Steps between C-alpha positions, in 0.01 A plus 500: 500500500781744589665432168174570322447826687862603417439422133187714476657784699800505269274488197295791631817706563623428151166596346497829694860581398407456135152645482464716809546874524817653639435653839792748477389658176528877507213713371716681248621181325312383193510130412523435130391167352805393299363412152162493677431247768744261339532265792143386443436578131684491169714810498414809292154377417160655554439240769817595684419873493144450621640260758739765628210739552296241686811400708527854626807629314525875466634460151629256240804484281507384141755463222413653165606382156387580147361256240600511137184693420556756779272368777629563852476178704596377844779244510826470693660271243546574132319179417163354597405134528158410373278218628625244246864581582564731204753765590470837321725806513283799581696745279469268199128429515174694480264521793253283310764229458602524862139453618400229253478274801525542877830517689635191671367543855627247752387709801125514473440318167246765402488634147723811485628702208791739469387813687513840331649801675165672456319225694759522777437874529125444508530255789732736692261792440198295612675424830682832549839331508856622428626370162869413478565498126835338410611536138699198385782585259539818294175679414449743218373850568185402315428203728578696814253767390243235413531339841461811711239668281306181568581517874375864511179409318421179688627594846729768653867562413580585862409141593701336220875528572719391208781262585787376287863390516540693174590862584416619147139378553474707814657814350267488194198455727603797714525719191163383373314496833670735748258415778526124465654325807819322388697230676827338393488125540837383640676219678747702709637851554694573181570795258144477364362546850715811551375633168140426592544698818646798309210488250228477764405135428390273782634146517367144533787284614563130571475480879828308506683807370307766689645677803377752757746753363357476149144532628595810701673660199182473292265597781719811573449596132123455530505181295343161562653158541354156420643160589452167324424217547418434867343156541592407856424668830872562554521682165189703578654596836824604332319720253299662779818567695641690203191721483409433137183638348405188300550126551448274204396144592368190335345390831415783735246778456547678832 
């Protein structure tokens, strides 16, 4: 009997550590669903973004790519795998070709198609959530304008920070949309981070490379700091100790 009680007590503790809230969460920290609620749902899909809203996230992050016919879509990788196992490069195929059949979905097994950036924005607007918009690779000025003209029409530019490792993407966006929040995506404090600070760009940094000193530098300049990807209670606690403004997580919503 004691062994049985121990088993269920341990199981309950594990369940709470994965799904429960974080009691030390500060009011000024916003949790961002990394690629949506990707712990539970197929990442970067309509189901994952809606799931993030229901889970209680204050925002969601997505990765944006462009199809061969110019449609902005949500995908971290440059390729998508369809239900029958066909692998298609996003940049080399039209949106119609990429949605000829559902995506392979081994998480919920529901029928899901490649999500458009417009649909992502609609879901975020319906739930009043922060949109982290990460451009993958180099974007043309035309596609940057298309993306944030759409964001302004569907939602609110102030709630749609652009993120990218590519500094040229960020500089072009700042020239086109001076009021758009901009965040350099980065792994550690390097020359690009120093340039971002000088240009008035916020940062979204791998928590393993982020330090209190870097956070303070950006806060002293009136800029924001995000940390990714915090999926354990220890990682959440570390991010909170640094005083970041945003915590991206596959698991936690608060």
